[in-house]
C-alpha positions in Angstrom: -7.3 9.2 -1.7 -4.5 7.0 -0.4 -1.7 5.0 -1.6 1.1 2.8 -0.1 4.5 2.8 -1.8 7.4 0.2 -1.3 11.0 0.8 -2.4 13.9 -1.5 -2.4 17.5 -0.5 -2.6 16.7 3.1 -3.3 14.2 2.4 -6.2 10.3 2.1 -6.4 9.3 -1.5 -6.2 5.6 -1.8 -6.0 2.9 0.6 -4.7 -0.9 -0.1 -3.8 -3.7 2.3 -5.3 -6.5 2.7 -2.9 -8.8 3.9 -5.5 -8.5 0.8 -7.6 -7.5 -1.5 -4.6 -4.8 -3.0 -7.0 -1.0 -3.3 -6.8 1.2 -1.5 -9.3 4.6 -3.0 -9.9 7.5 -0.8 -11.0 9.2 -3.4 -12.9 9.0 -6.9 -14.0 10.7 -8.3 -10.7 7.9 -6.7 -8.6 5.2 -8.4 -11.0 6.0 -11.7 -9.1 5.2 -9.9 -5.8 2.0 -8.5 -7.2 0.9 -11.9 -8.4 1.6 -13.5 -5.1 0.0 -10.7 -3.1 -3.3 -10.7 -5.0 -3.2 -14.6 -4.8 -2.9 -14.2 -0.8 -5.5 -11.3 -0.9 -2.8 -8.9 0.8 -4.8 -5.9 -0.7 -7.5 -6.4 1.9 -5.0 -5.5 4.7 -3.7 -2.5 2.7 -7.1 -1.2 2.1 -7.9 -1.5 5.8 -4.9 0.3 6.7 -5.3 3.1 4.4 -9.0 3.6 5.1 -9.1 3.0 8.9 -5.8 2.7 10.7 -3.7 5.5 8.9 -6.4 8.1 9.4 -6.9 7.3 12.9 -3.2 7.6 13.6 -3.2 10.8 11.8 -6.0 12.2 13.8 -4.4 11.1 17.0 -1.1 12.7 15.9 -2.7 15.9 15.2 -4.2 16.1 18.4 -0.8 16.2 19.9 0.2 19.3 18.1 
């Protein structure tokens, strides 16, 4: 299970849920970003990061411990 959370000025702004592969805006201002990112298919990049890149970096990091 993975997720990616973005904050701004100390508050939650938008998050990405890997299970649903959808952006979840924290408020109406983030809704604008959600719409733009969905139009630009940004979710594919987040999905790739959370499924492949992030686990690879974690395995590499754990190897140094």
